[in-house]
N, C-alpha and C positions, 0 to 999 in steps of 0.2 A: 514555426517552435514560437515567436514571439507573443502569437495572436494564442494558442493554446496556453501557454502559459498566462498572457494574461485574464486568460477567460479563467482557468483554473483560480490563478494564486487568491481569487477571492475567497475564498476557503481553506486558504493556508498558504507558508509557506514554499516553493517549491523547489526541492532540491538537487533534481539532477531529471532531465527528459532525455526519450528515448525516441526519436522521428524516424518511422522505418520506411528506407529509402530505397528505392531501387539502386543495384548497383553499376548497373550500364548508363540509365537518363537521368540519377540525379532525383527523378521526382518521389514526392511522397506516395506510399503505398496507400495515403488514408487512415493508417493508426499508426499510434504512438504510445510509448510508457513513461509515467510518470510516478514520481519518488518526492513525495512530502517530507515535511523535517516530522511530523507527530502524524501517529493512527490516527486522533482525532481528524484532522483534518482528512484524511483519506476516507472516513468514516462517511462525513461531512459531504463531500464532494460526489461518491457513492451514491447516498441516497438521495441528493439533489439534483444530479445531471443526468443519471441514468435513464433513456429513453426520451429526451429534451430535443428541441429542434434547432441546431448553430447553423445558420445560412442555409435554411431548406435541406439539411441534412440531420436527419436522426442520430444520437449517439449514442454509444452505450458505453459504459463506466461499469469495471470491475475492479474486482482485488487479485492480486497475483499473490501466489503464496513464498517465493522467492527471488524478489527484484532482483537483477542484476544489468549494471548499466552494459551500453556497447564495449567490447573489446578493441577496435579496430582504431581505435584516434591516437594518434601521436601525443598531441599537446593534451595531458591533461591535469584539471587544476586538484586542489587539493582533496578537496568534496568528494573528488569523482574519486582520484584515488582509495580513499577511506571507503568506499561504495564496494569498488572493487574488491577489498579486502576482507570485509564483513556482510555486505549486501543492503537490502534496507527495509524497513519492516518492521513489526511487533516480534519481539522475545520473549519468548514465555520464561519465567524466573523459574532455579529452579526450586524443589520444594521444600520446604523448610521445617524442621520439628513446630514451628509455632504459627502453620497452616492446618495442622490437624486439632484433632477437637482434644477439649479438655476434660475432666471426669465431669465436671460442671455442665458440660458444653452435652455430654453424651446424650447419643439419641436413645430412647426407650425400647426394648426389645417386644417385638410384634407378638400379640396373643397368641395363642395357636385357639384353631377352631375346637369350639364347646367349652372356651372359659368364660 
């Protein structure tokens, strides 16, 4: 986990990591989920790390729609508890009236054929 955090932290603050392990042996299954503090860091990591080789292995880096940290840990810190409650990632702000076009910005109507 420390090595993954070290490599991925060059693009931003890593808030949470879930290194998936085999329940019987405790060995890593070879993939993990990682949550950055902000979306910009996530985009940079995906753009720059996807397809590169680290220690002879080509890695795949992609976005996950709804990141949820693992629930099987008894000793959760405050950040992880907050992630359990609200998830991690970009939230689309609700549509407001200021987002709609004003009369000055209105789109001109399309011309009919033959005009």
